[in-house]
C-alpha positions in Angstrom: 0.0 0.0 0.0 2.9 2.4 0.5 3.5 2.8 -3.2 -0.2 3.6 -3.7 -0.2 6.1 -0.9 2.9 7.7 -2.4 1.1 8.1 -5.7 -2.0 9.5 -4.0 0.1 12.1 -2.2 2.0 12.9 -5.4 -1.3 13.4 -7.3 -2.6 15.6 -4.5 0.5 17.8 -4.4 0.9 18.1 -8.2 -1.4 21.1 -8.7 0.2 23.0 -5.8 3.6 22.2 -7.0 2.8 23.3 -10.6 1.2 26.5 -9.2 4.3 27.3 -7.2 6.5 26.8 -10.2 4.4 29.1 -12.3 4.3 31.8 -9.6 8.0 31.6 -9.1 8.6 32.3 -12.8 6.1 35.0 -13.0 7.5 36.8 -9.9 11.0 36.6 -11.1 10.4 37.6 -14.7 12.4 40.8 -15.5 9.6 42.3 -17.6 7.0 41.9 -14.9 6.5 45.1 -12.9 5.3 43.0 -9.9 8.8 41.5 -9.6 10.1 44.9 -8.7 7.8 45.3 -5.7 9.9 45.0 -2.4 9.8 41.5 -1.0 8.8 39.8 -4.2 12.3 38.2 -4.6 11.8 36.4 -1.3 8.4 35.2 -2.3 9.6 34.0 -5.6 12.6 32.2 -4.0 10.2 30.5 -1.6 7.9 29.3 -4.3 10.8 27.9 -6.4 12.2 26.0 -3.4 8.7 24.5 -2.7 8.4 23.6 -6.5 11.8 21.9 -6.6 11.1 20.0 -3.4 7.8 18.7 -4.6 8.1 18.2 -8.4 8.6 15.0 -10.2 12.1 14.4 -11.6 12.1 12.6 -15.0 15.1 10.8 -16.4 17.6 13.4 -17.6 19.1 13.3 -21.1 22.8 12.4 -21.6 22.9 15.6 -23.7 26.3 14.7 -25.2 26.2 16.1 -28.7 29.9 16.8 -29.4 33.3 16.2 -27.8 36.9 17.2 -28.4 38.8 14.2 -29.8 42.1 14.0 -31.7 42.4 17.7 -31.8 39.0 18.4 -33.3 35.4 18.9 -32.3 33.5 15.8 -33.4 29.7 15.2 -33.4 28.2 12.6 -31.2 25.0 10.7 -31.9 23.3 8.6 -29.2 22.0 5.3 -30.7 20.3 2.2 -29.2 22.5 -0.7 -30.2 20.5 -3.4 -28.4 17.1 -3.3 -26.7 16.0 -5.7 -23.9 13.0 -5.4 -21.6 15.1 -4.1 -18.6 18.1 -2.5 -20.2 19.2 -0.8 -23.5 22.8 -1.0 -24.8 23.5 2.6 -25.9 26.2 3.6 -28.3 27.7 7.1 -28.4 28.8 7.2 -32.1 31.3 9.8 -33.0 31.3 11.5 -36.5 33.7 13.7 -38.4 33.9 15.1 -41.9 37.7 15.0 -41.8 39.0 11.6 -43.2 42.1 11.6 -41.1 40.1 12.3 -37.9 37.6 9.6 -38.9 40.3 7.1 -39.3 41.7 7.9 -35.8 38.2 7.6 -34.3 37.8 4.1 -35.8 41.1 3.0 -34.3 40.1 4.1 -30.8 39.6 1.3 -28.2 36.0 0.1 -27.6 34.8 0.6 -24.0 31.6 -0.8 -22.5 30.6 1.2 -19.4 28.4 -0.8 -17.1 26.3 1.7 -15.1 24.9 0.8 -11.7 21.3 -0.4 -11.3 21.0 1.1 -7.8 18.4 3.8 -7.9 19.7 6.5 -10.2 19.6 6.5 -14.0 22.6 5.7 -16.1 22.9 9.5 -16.9 24.6 9.7 -13.5 27.7 8.6 -15.5 27.4 11.5 -18.0 30.8 12.9 -17.1 32.3 9.5 -17.2 31.1 9.0 -20.8 31.9 12.5 -22.0 35.5 12.2 -20.8 36.0 8.7 -22.2 34.7 9.8 -25.6 37.9 11.9 -26.1 39.9 8.7 -26.8 37.4 5.8 -26.9 34.4 4.4 -28.7 31.9 4.2 -25.9 28.8 2.0 -25.1 26.8 2.1 -21.9 24.1 0.0 -20.2 21.0 2.2 -19.9 18.7 0.7 -17.3 14.9 1.0 -17.7 12.7 2.0 -14.8 11.1 -1.3 -13.7 7.7 0.4 -13.2 7.7 1.0 -17.0 8.3 -2.7 -17.8 5.1 -4.7 -18.4 4.7 -7.7 -16.1 4.6 -9.9 -19.1 8.3 -9.3 -19.6 9.0 -11.7 -16.7 11.3 -11.3 -13.7 14.8 -10.0 -13.6 17.2 -11.3 -10.9 20.9 -11.1 -10.2 21.6 -14.2 -12.3 19.8 -12.5 -15.2 22.0 -9.5 -14.8 25.1 -11.7 -15.1 23.7 -13.3 -18.2 22.8 -9.9 -19.7 26.4 -8.6 -19.2 27.8 -11.7 -20.8 25.5 -11.2 -23.7 26.5 -7.6 -24.2 30.2 -8.4 -24.0 29.8 -11.2 -26.6 27.7 -8.9 -28.8 30.4 -6.2 -28.8 33.2 -8.7 -29.4 35.2 -9.5 -26.3 38.5 -9.8 -28.1 38.7 -6.1 -28.6 36.6 -4.8 -25.8 37.4 -3.0 -22.5 34.8 -3.2 -19.8 34.5 -0.5 -17.1 32.1 -1.3 -14.2 31.1 1.4 -11.8 29.9 0.6 -8.2 27.1 -2.0 -7.9 27.8 -3.9 -11.2 31.4 -4.7 -10.3 30.0 -7.9 -8.8 27.8 -9.2 -11.7 30.4 -8.1 -14.3 33.2 -9.9 -12.6 30.9 -12.9 -12.4 30.1 -12.7 -16.1 33.8 -12.5 -17.1 34.6 -15.4 -14.7 32.0 -17.6 -16.2 33.2 -16.8 -19.7 36.8 -17.6 -18.7 35.8 -20.9 -17.1 33.9 -21.9 -20.3 36.9 -21.2 -22.4 35.2 -18.2 -24.1 37.1 -15.1 -25.2 37.2 -12.5 -22.4 37.6 -8.7 -22.6 41.0 -7.1 -23.0 40.7 -5.3 -19.7 38.3 -5.2 -16.8 38.1 -1.9 -14.8 36.3 -2.2 -11.5 35.5 1.1 -9.7 34.2 1.5 -6.2 32.2 -1.7 -5.9 31.4 -4.3 -3.2 33.5 -7.2 -4.4 34.0 -8.1 -0.7 31.8 -6.1 1.6 33.4 -7.6 4.6 36.3 -5.3 4.2 35.9 -1.8 5.8 32.0 -2.1 6.0 30.1 1.1 5.5 26.7 2.3 6.6 25.2 0.7 3.5 26.9 -2.7 4.4 25.8 -2.5 8.0 22.1 -2.0 7.1 22.2 -5.1 4.8 23.7 -7.3 7.6 21.7 -5.9 10.5 18.3 -6.7 9.0 17.1 -10.2 8.1 16.4 -11.0 4.5 12.7 -11.3 5.3 12.7 -7.7 6.6 13.8 -6.4 3.2 11.2 -8.6 1.5 8.4 -7.5 3.8 9.2 -3.8 4.2 10.8 -2.6 1.0 9.1 -4.5 -1.8 5.8 -3.2 -3.3 3.6 -3.7 -6.4 3.6 -1.0 -9.0 0.3 1.0 -9.0 -2.1 0.7 -12.0 -1.1 4.1 -13.5 2.1 2.7 -14.9 2.9 0.2 -17.7 4.5 -2.2 -15.1 1.3 -2.4 -13.0 1.5 -5.3 -10.6 5.2 -5.8 -11.0 7.0 -6.1 -7.6 9.8 -3.6 -7.3 12.0 -1.8 -4.8 10.6 1.8 -5.4 13.0 4.5 -6.4 11.4 7.0 -3.9 12.5 4.7 -1.0 16.0 4.5 -2.4 16.1 8.3 -2.7 14.9 8.6 0.9 17.8 6.3 1.9 20.3 8.5 0.0 19.1 11.6 1.7 19.0 9.9 5.2 22.7 9.1 4.9 23.5 12.8 5.2 20.4 14.9 5.8 22.3 18.0 7.1 24.2 18.3 3.8 21.0 18.3 1.7 19.3 20.7 4.1 22.3 23.1 3.8 22.3 22.7 0.0 18.7 23.7 -0.3 19.1 26.6 2.2 22.1 27.9 0.2 20.0 27.6 -3.0 17.3 29.8 -1.4 19.9 32.3 -0.3 21.5 32.3 -3.8 18.1 33.2 -5.3 17.7 36.1 -2.9 21.2 37.4 -3.7 20.7 37.0 -7.4 23.6 34.5 -7.6 22.2 32.8 -10.7 25.3 30.7 -11.5 25.3 28.9 -8.1 21.5 28.5 -8.3 21.9 26.9 -11.7 24.5 24.5 -10.5 22.2 23.4 -7.7 19.4 22.8 -10.2 21.7 20.7 -12.4 22.9 18.6 -9.5 19.5 17.9 -8.0 17.8 17.3 -11.4 20.1 14.3 -11.6 20.2 13.3 -8.0 16.4 13.4 -7.5 15.7 11.4 -10.7 15.4 7.8 -9.5 14.1 4.5 -10.9 12.4 1.4 -9.5 14.5 -1.7 -9.3 13.1 -5.2 -10.0 12.3 -6.9 -6.7 14.0 -10.1 -7.6 17.3 -8.3 -8.5 17.3 -6.2 -5.4 16.6 -9.1 -3.0 19.1 -11.3 -4.8 21.8 -8.6 -4.3 21.0 -8.2 -0.6 21.3 -11.9 0.0 24.1 -13.0 -2.4 26.4 -9.9 -2.2 25.8 -8.3 1.2 24.6 -11.1 3.5 26.2 -14.4 2.2 29.3 -12.8 0.7 29.0 -15.5 -1.9 31.5 -14.2 -4.4 34.6 -13.8 -2.1 33.7 -17.0 -0.3 33.6 -18.9 -3.6 30.0 -20.1 -3.0 28.2 -18.2 -5.8 26.6 -20.4 -8.5 24.9 -19.0 -11.6 22.7 -21.5 -13.5 24.5 -24.3 -11.8 28.1 -23.1 -12.6 30.3 -21.8 -9.8 31.6 -18.3 -10.3 35.4 -18.7 -10.2 37.3 -15.5 -10.7 40.6 -17.5 -10.6 39.7 -18.8 -14.0 40.4 -15.3 -15.5 43.9 -15.3 -17.0 44.1 -13.1 -20.1 42.0 -10.1 -19.0 44.0 -7.3 -17.5 42.6 -6.0 -14.2 42.4 -2.4 -12.9 40.7 -1.6 -9.6 39.9 1.9 -8.4 38.8 3.1 -4.9 38.2 6.5 -3.4 39.9 7.3 -0.1 36.7 8.8 1.4 34.2 6.4 -0.2 31.2 6.0 2.2 29.4 3.5 -0.1 32.1 0.9 -0.8 34.8 1.0 1.8 38.6 0.8 1.2 39.6 -2.7 0.2 36.2 -3.9 -1.0 37.1 -3.3 -4.7 40.8 -4.2 -4.4 39.7 -7.6 -3.1 39.2 -8.5 -6.8 43.0 -9.0 -7.1 42.9 -11.7 -4.4 40.1 -13.5 -6.2 41.6 -13.1 -9.7 44.8 -14.9 -8.8 45.1 -16.3 -12.3 45.9 -12.8 -13.8 49.6 -12.2 -14.0 51.0 -9.5 -11.8 52.2 -7.5 -14.8 48.6 -7.3 -15.9 47.2 -5.8 -12.7 47.0 -2.3 -11.3 45.3 -0.7 -8.3 44.5 3.0 -7.9 43.5 4.7 -4.6 42.3 8.2 -5.2 43.3 10.5 -2.4 40.5 12.9 -1.2 37.9 11.3 -3.4 34.5 10.1 -2.2 32.3 7.6 -4.1 31.2 9.9 -6.9 34.6 11.5 -7.2 36.2 8.5 -8.8 34.0 8.6 -11.8 32.7 12.2 -12.0 34.1 15.6 -11.5 37.5 17.2 -11.5 39.3 14.3 -9.8 37.9 11.8 -12.3 38.9 13.9 -15.2 42.4 15.0 -13.9 43.5 12.1 -11.7 41.6 8.9 -12.5 41.0 9.2 -16.2 44.6 9.5 -17.3 45.4 6.2 -15.6 42.3 4.6 -17.0 43.2 5.8 -20.5 46.8 4.6 -20.3 45.8 1.2 -18.8 43.4 0.6 -21.7 46.0 1.7 -24.3 48.6 -0.6 -22.8 46.5 -3.7 -23.3 44.5 -2.7 -26.4 45.2 -5.3 -29.1 45.2 -2.7 -31.9 
């Protein structure tokens, strides 16, 4: 019933939220004489704050239309390479009318970026993709909001995730592919490559794991503690709900995005309160640049999606409660996930010093498991002063992390 109550509350608030947004625009319009009445700027700022706290946040666009590559500005077109009920494989295809530049673009390494299915949309990795496009041909997993997937499409669990990653890697051609996994998918991606290696299939040239819970027993964070303190049945009973009838996925059991968002905020409520108070003050001072930065951040941060219930519960049990991967007890379709079978794929792990989602050592644990990879084909990077998001987005990602990622890929790229 919680999901239905949430929808009722949203429907009740929508007219007031829309009214507040319209009033805010009207009272701040420079050609409106009312906006020059003393006190109107405070009223307008209050209306906009209420509007942004109450509005619905849709999935943002990647919005990457051009990048600087090989000394030139090249056009970028976003194309759906592969469609599945729960995830699209999206290609950021680069174009140039200069033959020499086009030849260089075609020689660039192919990278599959596996975005997390953990509440936010794949557009959270916009900066990751934009930066990689300077020197790489980039694909990304673009997850579909589970409330938009008709119940006839069936269920989607952690084992299905592993199979989907294996399918995407095979589709793109593992022999010349580099796979970068960010946060949550480090576990299923490592499992997919492990199963491919055990089967004697060709595995990717490199595997880059960033800030993920390969072994959550190491330096457990608040996220890990929650998963171990509560019984599996608690998650099943309290966090799983049926999608209301006003969505295409009506009746599908999901972990709702609004609950995940509430969890994100609850991890550091004072920071978010301060951010919104500063936004209000910036509007009063007329500091439009800082106000615009606040809008951009929360347009992304507040846009969340529902996760399939089976996937969410499988992750809680397999990854965070049973620690099945590091204990060597995870089986997918009857086959044991054996990272030690990986021998030819080069391994790079990346962690942030201040990561409060995946603690120090959780991602690096992949080196202990992938003992078949020669030492000369391994590398670990710990990013000083970086939190969870800092290792794949922002200045530290662009200036500190990316150069190492680029060089690692080039070192092991067959071409």
